N, C-alpha and C positions, 0 to 999 in steps of 0.2 A: 504494499499500500504506499508507495513512494509519491503518488500523484498528489497535487495540490487541488484542495478542494474548497470552493467559497458557498458557504451556505448563506442564503439570502432570505431574509424574513421580513416582509412588508407588515409594518404595524399601524393600525388606525384604529384608535379608541379601543385597543386590546389589553388593558391593564388585567382584565379578569383571567385572560388566557396565559400571560406570560410565565407566571410562577410555574405551572405544569410543564410548559413547553421548553423552557431553559434548563429546568431541573433534568428532564430526561436527555438533554443535549450534552450536559456535563457528565453524563454516565457513558457517552458513547465510547466503543472500541477502537475507532479509527485513530492512528497515531496522532498525537497532540500537536506535533510540529508540522503537519502536513494538511490541517484545516483551519478554516478561519471563519467566524461567524459575524455577518455584517446585517446589522439591523438598520432598516430604512423607515424611519417615521414619516407617517404622510399625513402631516398636520393634525395630529390628535390632540383634542381638547379635554382628555381624562388625565390620569396620573401615570400614562404609559412611559413617558420620558423620565419622569422623575424615579419610577420604578426601577428602569434600567440602570439610570446613573448611580443610584444607591445600592443596588443589589448584585449588579452583574458588570462591574468595572472592566472585565476582561473582554467584553464585546464591544466592536466597533459601531459606533452610532453615527448615522448621517441623519439630520433633521431638515425635512422639507417644511417650509412655511405654511403651506397649503396642501390639499389633498391632489396630488397629480394624477391620480388613478393607479390601479394595480399594475396596468401596463408600463407606463413611464417610470413609475418607481422601480419596478424590477431592471427597465433599461439601464437606470442609473447603477444598480447593483452590477448588471451585467457587464457594462463599460468598466466598471471598476476592476472586475474580474480579469478582463482583457488586459487592461493598463498594468495590472499587476502580475501578469504571467501565470495566472492560476490554469490548470489543465481541465478543469469542469467547475460548473457552478451547480449548486441544488437549491430549488427554488422552494421553500417550505412555508406553508401557511401559519399564522400565530396561533391558530386555534387546533394546533396538533400535538401528538406526545409520540415520541420516536422508541423503537427498540434499540438496544445498546449497539448491535451490529448493522443497523438500516445503511449506514453510508457505504460501509465495505462491502456488503453485498451488492449495492447498486453501481459501484465502482468496478467491481470484479466482472459483472456482466457487461458493463460498457465498454471495458477494455479487452474483452474476449474477441470482438470483432471490429475492424476498423469502419465498418459500414455503419455501425451502430451510432446514432447521432444523439439518441435521448432515451433514459430509461426511467420508467415510472416505477415507484415502490408501490407494493400492495396496501390500498387504504382500507382499514377497517373501521367501523363506527365505534367511536369511543365510549359512547353510552350503550353500546350493546355489541361487546367485541368478538361475539362469535358470528357477527353479519359483516357484509361487505359494503363498502363505500362506492369502492372502483377498483376493478381489475382490467384497468385500460378502457378508455372511453370510446363512444361510437359517434359516427357523423351519419346523420341522413342525408340523402342526396339533395333535398332542398336546404341544406346548411343547418337545420336542427341539430343539436347535440346533447348527449347525455351519458351519464356515468354507467358503465357496462358492469353487469352483476349485482347492480344496486340492489340491497335488502335480501340477497340470498345468503344461505348459510356459508360460511367460509370452508374451504376445502383444499386440499393439497394440490398443489399444481406445478407445471414445470414452466420455465420462462419461454414467453410467446410474443410474437408480433402482435402490437395493437395499432389502432387507427391513430388515436392521438393520445397524448398523456395528460393526466390532470395537473394543472398548474399549482395544487396543493403540495404535491410531493414528486418531484422531477428532478433528475440529475441530467445535465445538457452538457455536452463537450465543447469547450471553448473554440476549439478548431471549426465545429459545424455552424457556431453562431457567426464566427468570421465569414463562413461561406454563405449562409443564407440570410443572414441579418438577424435583428433582434426583433422583439415585439412590435406590432404596429401602434404607435403611441395613440393614435386616432381613436382606438377602440375604447381607451379609457379603462373599462373593466367589462369582463365577461366576453368569452369567444377569442381572447388572444392567445390563449392555449391551442384551440382547434386551428386557428389560423397557422401558428407555428408547427404544430403537428403535420399539417397538411403540407407546408412547404418544405418540411423536412424529406418527406416522401417523393415530393416532387423534384427535389435535388438529389435523388439517389440514396438516401440515408433511411436507415431502418429505424423503429420506434419500438421498444421493448417493454415488457413486463418482467420485473425482478421480483418474483413470488416471495423470495427469502428476505427481502428487505420490507420490513414491516413499519407502516405508519399508521396511528390512530387519529381519527379526525372527529372532533366535535362538531358534526355536520348538522346543519338544520336548512331545511329547504325554504328559500325565501320567496314569498309570491308579492313583494313589493312592487309598486307601479314602475318606480325607477328602474329596477331590474329589466322589467320588461320592455322598455325603452331601448335599452343597451344591447340586450340580447337579440331583439329583432332587427334593429338597425345593423349590429355587428354581423348578424348571421347574413345579411345581404353583402356586406363589405366583403366579407369572406369568399363568397361564391362569385362575385363579380372580378375579384382579383385573380383567383386561382383556377377556375374553369377554363377550359379552351371554348372560344366562341361558338363552335359546333355545339359542344354539350349545353352550353348556355341556351342555345336555340331548342335542343331536345327538351329540357326540362321546364322551358318558358311556360308551356299550356298548365301543367301542375303548379307552377309558382302562381300563374294569374288565378286560377281557381281557389288556391289556398289563400291568396290575398284578399278576395273577395269573400270568403268564407270566415276570415279572421276579423275583416272589417266589421261586418255585421255581429259576429259573436263578441266583439269589444264593446258595443253597447250594452249587451246583457252582462257581461262581465265588470264593467266599470271602468276599462282602460282605454275606451275610445279617444280621450284626449291624448294618450301616448302614442296610440296608433297613427292619429293625425300628425303627431310632432315627428314621427319616423317619416312619413310621406313628406313633411315639409324640408327636412334634411336633404332628401334626394331630388327636391325641387330647385335646390340651390346650385348654380352653376360652378360654384367653388369646390362643391362637395364631389362633382363629377370630375373636375381637373385633378383633384388628388386622388380619385379612384383611377383614372386612366394613367397617372404618372406610377403608381403602385403596380397596376396591372402590368404595363409596358415593362418594368422592370422583372417582375416575376416570370413573365412569359418568354422574356429574352433569355433568361439565366435557366429556366428548368431543364432538367436532363431526362425527365421520365414523363411519358404520355398520360393522357386520362385514362385510357384503357387498362392501365396496369393500376393506378391508384384507386380508380372507383370500384374495384373489385371488393374493396374493404368497406365500402359505404352500404348502408341498410335503407330498406323501404319503409320500415315500420319505427315508430317512436315507442320504445319500451321502457318506460321510467316510472315507477309505481306512483310517485308523487303528482304525476300529470294524468294519470289514469281518468279517462271519463267516457260514457258510452259512445258519445259521438266520435271520439278518437278511436276507441276500440272496435266498434262495429261498422263503421262508415269510413272515416279517413284513412285508418291504417290498411284495410283490405284493399281499398281503391288506388292508394298510392304504392302500396307494394307491388301490386299488379303491374301499374304503369312502370315502375323501375326495373321489374323483372324483364319487361319487354324492351325498355330503351337501352338499358345498359349493354344489351347485347349488339346494339347497333353502334356502339362506340368502338371504333377502331383506329381512331387517332392517338 
């Protein structure tokens, strides 16, 4: 374990979580001189910063004056890792607790194959440790994303390829970041890990699960209106940047039907204002200029065709906290049938 690893933890009003998280990190078995913990406080207005300065003086702390978002704050950490010649960065949520060997197991798998760009730890639910939070996340062909294996009983497994890694517990090679770029800071929060995982596959890297690397997550599904805006907007940013144009044409009928259905459903669900806000974002010319700039760079540099990447995408949304009869009995069967047909047409 000679590789240098920078553990990056973004903190935002996380005082209630930090004691458990840092205590578990103090017990890890990775060689002490080969890892460093970098905490980036994202404009907290609780006692987070004071708690760190008082109790964890060995941790390097960067204080942002305002909340820059999960994506940009992690970019600051990843840039620190690049500048200071680390071999890997490990992104870890503030509301996690780690097993002592979590880091060495992730590094061991990452370094077993030069094509591996990122490795996710097995995420288990902290308050129900016999159940899974994520064993690698799934991408729906319309850009929706969800945790794989969520709420299933934990079981023994071997390392495996995954579609994208959860940003709550992922090791990323610095060499891969230099190649593909960092998070898209425009995302602010949500879907930045989806986009990064997608781009890793596009650039010819593998993304894998290290099942012996265990992290417990104090996960709670948020149904906040603010979350809806970022997830829906960033879903579109992701597919507009990463799909080939012909693939976008093939999925456009399903996108249109889904958008119409979600627009009408938003009035019943109470988030119609956020739905209109998403539409407003895409009506701005400045938004499209940025999308085209990002898209041009990704499409120019990509090494793998859509035909290979979309094999991992799914046609159903299977996430228990989103279950409802319309999704289960109408949307999922129709969209899954549509995807099974059109993905066979993608030869590019």
